[in-house]
N, C-alpha and C positions, 0 to 999 in steps of 0.2 A: 930537288927539294921543293915542297909545295907550300904555298903561303896559306894563311888561315882561311881566306875566303875562296880557295880553290876547291869547290865541291866536286867538280867533274873536270878532269883534264881536257876533255873534248870541248869545253866551253870556249877556250881561246881559239881553237881551230874553227869552231862554229862561227865565232865573231869574224874571223878572217874570211870565211866563206861568204858570210852575209855581206861584208864590205865588197868583196869581189863581185858578188851578184848584183849589188847596187850599181857598180861601175859598168858591168856588162849590160844591164838593163838600160842604163842611160845611153850607152853607145848604140845599143839596138834602136832606141827611140830616135837618136840623132840620125842614124842611117835611114830610118823610115821617113823622117822629115826630108832628108836630102833626096831620097828617091822620089818622093811626092813632088818636090820642087822641080826636079829634072823632068818628070813626066808631064808637068804643066807647061813646059816650054813649047814654043812654036814648032821647033824641030828637035825633039828630044834625042839625046845621044844614047841609043839603045845599048851599045856596048858598055858604056859606063854604068847604065842602070842595071844591066845584067851582072856586072862585077859587084856592084853594091848589094844587090839582092843575094848573091852567093855569099858575100861576107856576112850579111845579116843572118843567113841560115846557119853559118858556122857559129856565130854568136849565140843563136837560139839553142843549138846543140850543146854548147858549153854551159849555158844557163840551165838547161834541163839536167845535165850531168851534175852540176853543183847542187841543184835543188834535190836531186836524188841522194846526195851525200848527207844532206840535212834531215832527210826523212828516215826515221828509224824503220828497220826491217821488221815487219809483222808477220810472224809465222802463223798461218791460219790452219 
């Protein structure tokens, strides 16, 4: 059952995707900051930096996947 202001049923899922994107972008930025802080140490832990960079790449892939869901397919 649809309420009066539900023009498009995909609006709710779009809002959920936007919220998830905001969370992922914040986590991505936090990882970036952590990596930078580790790299600035006198003796950086290269293994930890590598792990964080890998996690950051996984987040970036998820961000791209969700952004693609929000972008309408345009048939040219």
